[in-house]
Every structure is written in structure tokens, then in C-alpha cells.
C-alpha positions as CSV (number, residue, x, y, z in Angstrom):
1,M,9.5,-7.9,-8.1
2,A,6.9,-8.4,-5.4
3,K,8.1,-10.2,-2.2
4,K,6.1,-10.9,0.8
5,H,7.1,-8.9,4.0
6,A,8.4,-11.2,6.8
7,Q,6.6,-10.2,10.0
8,S,3.4,-8.4,10.7
9,G,5.1,-6.9,13.7
10,N,6.8,-4.4,11.3
11,M,3.7,-3.2,9.9
12,V,3.3,0.5,10.0
13,A,0.0,1.1,8.1
14,Q,-2.3,-0.7,5.8
15,N,-4.6,0.6,3.2
16,R,-7.7,-1.4,4.1
17,K,-10.0,0.0,1.7
18,A,-7.8,-0.6,-1.1
19,R,-8.9,-4.2,-1.8
20,H,-12.5,-3.3,-1.4
21,N,-12.4,-0.4,-3.9
22,Y,-9.7,-1.7,-6.3
23,S,-9.3,-5.2,-8.0
24,I,-5.4,-5.7,-7.7
25,D,-3.5,-7.2,-10.7
26,K,0.1,-7.1,-9.5
27,T,2.0,-6.0,-6.4
28,Y,5.4,-4.4,-6.1
29,E,7.9,-3.7,-3.3
30,A,9.5,-0.1,-3.3
31,G,11.7,1.7,-1.2
32,I,10.8,5.1,0.1
33,V,13.1,8.2,0.5
34,L,12.3,9.7,4.0
35,K,13.7,12.0,6.5
36,G,14.8,11.5,9.8
37,S,11.8,12.7,11.6
38,E,9.6,10.7,9.2
39,V,11.3,7.5,9.9
40,K,10.9,8.1,13.7
41,S,7.2,8.9,13.5
42,L,6.8,5.7,11.3
43,R,8.7,3.8,14.0
44,G,6.4,5.0,16.4
45,G,3.3,3.4,14.3
46,H,1.8,6.8,13.0
47,C,1.0,6.9,9.3
48,S,-2.3,6.9,7.3
49,L,-2.4,5.6,3.6
50,G,-6.2,6.0,3.4
51,E,-6.1,8.5,0.4
52,A,-2.7,8.1,-0.8
53,Y,-1.6,7.2,-4.4
54,A,1.5,7.1,-6.4
55,T,1.8,9.3,-9.6
56,E,4.8,10.4,-12.0
57,N,6.9,13.5,-11.9
58,G,9.7,13.8,-14.2
59,G,10.1,10.1,-14.9
60,E,10.3,9.1,-11.1
61,L,7.2,7.8,-9.0
62,Y,6.1,9.7,-6.0
63,L,3.7,8.7,-3.2
64,V,1.2,11.4,-2.8
65,N,-1.2,12.3,0.3
66,A,0.4,9.6,2.6
67,H,0.1,11.3,6.0
68,I,3.1,10.9,8.2
69,P,2.6,13.2,11.2
70,E,5.3,15.2,12.7
71,Y,7.6,13.9,15.2
72,A,7.3,16.1,18.1
73,P,10.8,15.7,19.7
74,A,12.4,16.7,16.4
75,K,11.6,20.4,17.0
76,T,13.8,22.4,14.3
77,F,14.3,19.3,12.0
78,Q,10.5,18.8,11.2
79,H,9.0,17.5,7.8
80,E,5.6,18.4,6.1
81,P,3.3,15.6,6.8
82,K,1.6,15.2,3.3
83,A,4.7,16.0,1.3
84,P,4.9,14.0,-2.0
85,R,7.7,11.2,-1.3
86,K,10.2,9.7,-3.9
87,L,9.5,5.8,-4.4
88,L,12.5,3.7,-5.3
89,L,12.0,1.3,-7.9
90,N,14.2,-0.2,-11.0
91,R,14.1,1.8,-14.3
92,R,12.4,-1.2,-15.9
93,E,9.8,-1.3,-13.3
94,I,9.0,2.3,-13.4
95,A,8.4,2.0,-17.2
96,H,6.2,-0.9,-16.8
97,L,4.0,0.6,-14.3
98,L,3.7,4.0,-16.0
99,G,2.9,2.2,-19.4
100,A,0.2,0.4,-17.5
101,V,-1.1,3.6,-16.0
102,H,-1.0,5.5,-19.2
103,R,-2.3,2.7,-21.6
104,K,-5.0,0.9,-19.4
105,G,-6.2,3.5,-17.1
106,M,-4.7,1.7,-14.0
107,A,-4.0,3.2,-10.8
108,L,-0.9,2.7,-8.3
109,I,-2.2,2.5,-4.9
110,P,-0.2,1.8,-1.6
111,L,-1.5,-1.4,0.0
112,S,0.8,-1.2,3.0
113,L,3.8,0.5,4.5
114,Y,6.3,-1.5,6.6
115,F,10.0,-2.1,7.9
116,N,11.6,-5.2,6.3
117,E,14.0,-7.4,8.2
118,R,16.7,-5.1,7.7
119,G,14.9,-2.0,9.2
120,I,14.4,-0.4,5.9
121,A,11.0,1.2,5.2
122,K,9.2,-0.2,2.2
123,V,5.8,0.4,0.6
124,E,3.8,-2.3,-1.1
125,L,2.3,-0.8,-4.3
126,A,-0.7,-2.4,-6.1
127,L,-1.1,-2.0,-10.1
128,A,-5.1,-1.9,-9.9
129,H,-8.2,-1.3,-11.5
130,G,-11.0,0.7,-9.8
131,K,-14.0,-1.3,-9.0
132,Q,-17.6,-0.4,-10.0
133,K,-20.6,-0.8,-7.3
134,A,-21.8,-4.0,-8.8
135,D,-18.1,-5.5,-8.7
136,K,-18.0,-4.6,-5.0
137,R,-21.2,-6.3,-4.2
138,A,-20.0,-9.4,-6.1
139,S,-16.9,-9.6,-4.2
140,I,-18.8,-9.1,-0.9
141,K,-21.3,-11.8,-2.0
142,D,-18.2,-14.3,-2.8
143,R,-16.4,-13.7,0.5
144,E,-19.7,-14.3,2.5
145,W,-20.1,-17.6,0.6
146,Q,-16.6,-18.9,1.2
147,R,-17.2,-17.9,4.9
148,D,-20.6,-20.0,4.8
149,K,-19.0,-22.8,3.1
150,A,-16.1,-23.1,5.5
151,R,-18.4,-23.0,8.6
152,V,-20.5,-25.7,7.1
153,L,-17.4,-28.0,6.5
154,K,-16.3,-27.3,9.9
155,V,-19.4,-28.5,11.4
156,H,-19.7,-31.5,9.0
157,N,-16.0,-32.6,9.7
158,Q,-16.7,-32.2,13.5
159,G,-19.9,-34.3,13.5
């Protein structure tokens, strides 16, 4: 299930617009199948999850449109930058996620890509609904209200 990753120092990439464009219901931690040059590129901090999503192919989940640039020193053993990459989850989790996507019209969005404490690449996947324009405005309004409220409380507590 969903575990929090330990350190932000191991973070490779974040999908910052995901929380703005989607309302997130549940998060999952998934392993990812990578080639050597992909791992080297990720360790260098190069990755983009902006347009990425997870989809089903043959009963398995794949991360699509995640851009991992080529690693220059690996001349002959290069990888394709936007290749679909297999995600590693339990069968029960895959069945649950696919059921939610097919029944409820939800989306599987990667929130972040990081290395865990053992040095293994992980993807934080979110089961999410797309937000409408009015929902986005409401969440911005709530965020600004919380910020203003905290500011007022801070001034009140100091004085």
C-alpha cells in the first residue's frame, strides 16, 4: 500500500500540476522496470512526469510518456526516452486499480519518482478524478484562505 518515502533528497521528479488538475483519492507505491542507462539518468536527476500517466496492457500497468533523457556516456546501450515502462504492483492492487479506472472513470497519475532508502526506483501513483475549472478555483480559494488564516493567527499570537 501507500508508504511515505523517507527523504526528499532521493526525489528525482515530481508532477507538480497533478494536484492542481486532479483530486487525488488514494496513492500507491509501485516499483518500475528500468534499464541501466535509465537508472543512471535518473540518478543524475533528469526526468519529466508532466504528461505521464499509467495504462493497462495485457493485464499489467505501464507508465507512459514519462521522459527520461538518454545518458550520454552509455553510447551503445541507450534507451528510448519516452518508452512505456512496466510498473510493479501486487496482482490484487492491479485488479483494484484497473477496476476503478474502468468503472468509475478515474485516472492513474504518477505524482513522483524517487529512490527509496534501499536505492530502488519507485513511482508514487495516484488514483484520481479530473477536476473541472470550478473545482480548481475552489481549491485555490481554500488554499488562500488557509494561508490568510495562518498569517492572522501568527500575528495574533505574537502580539
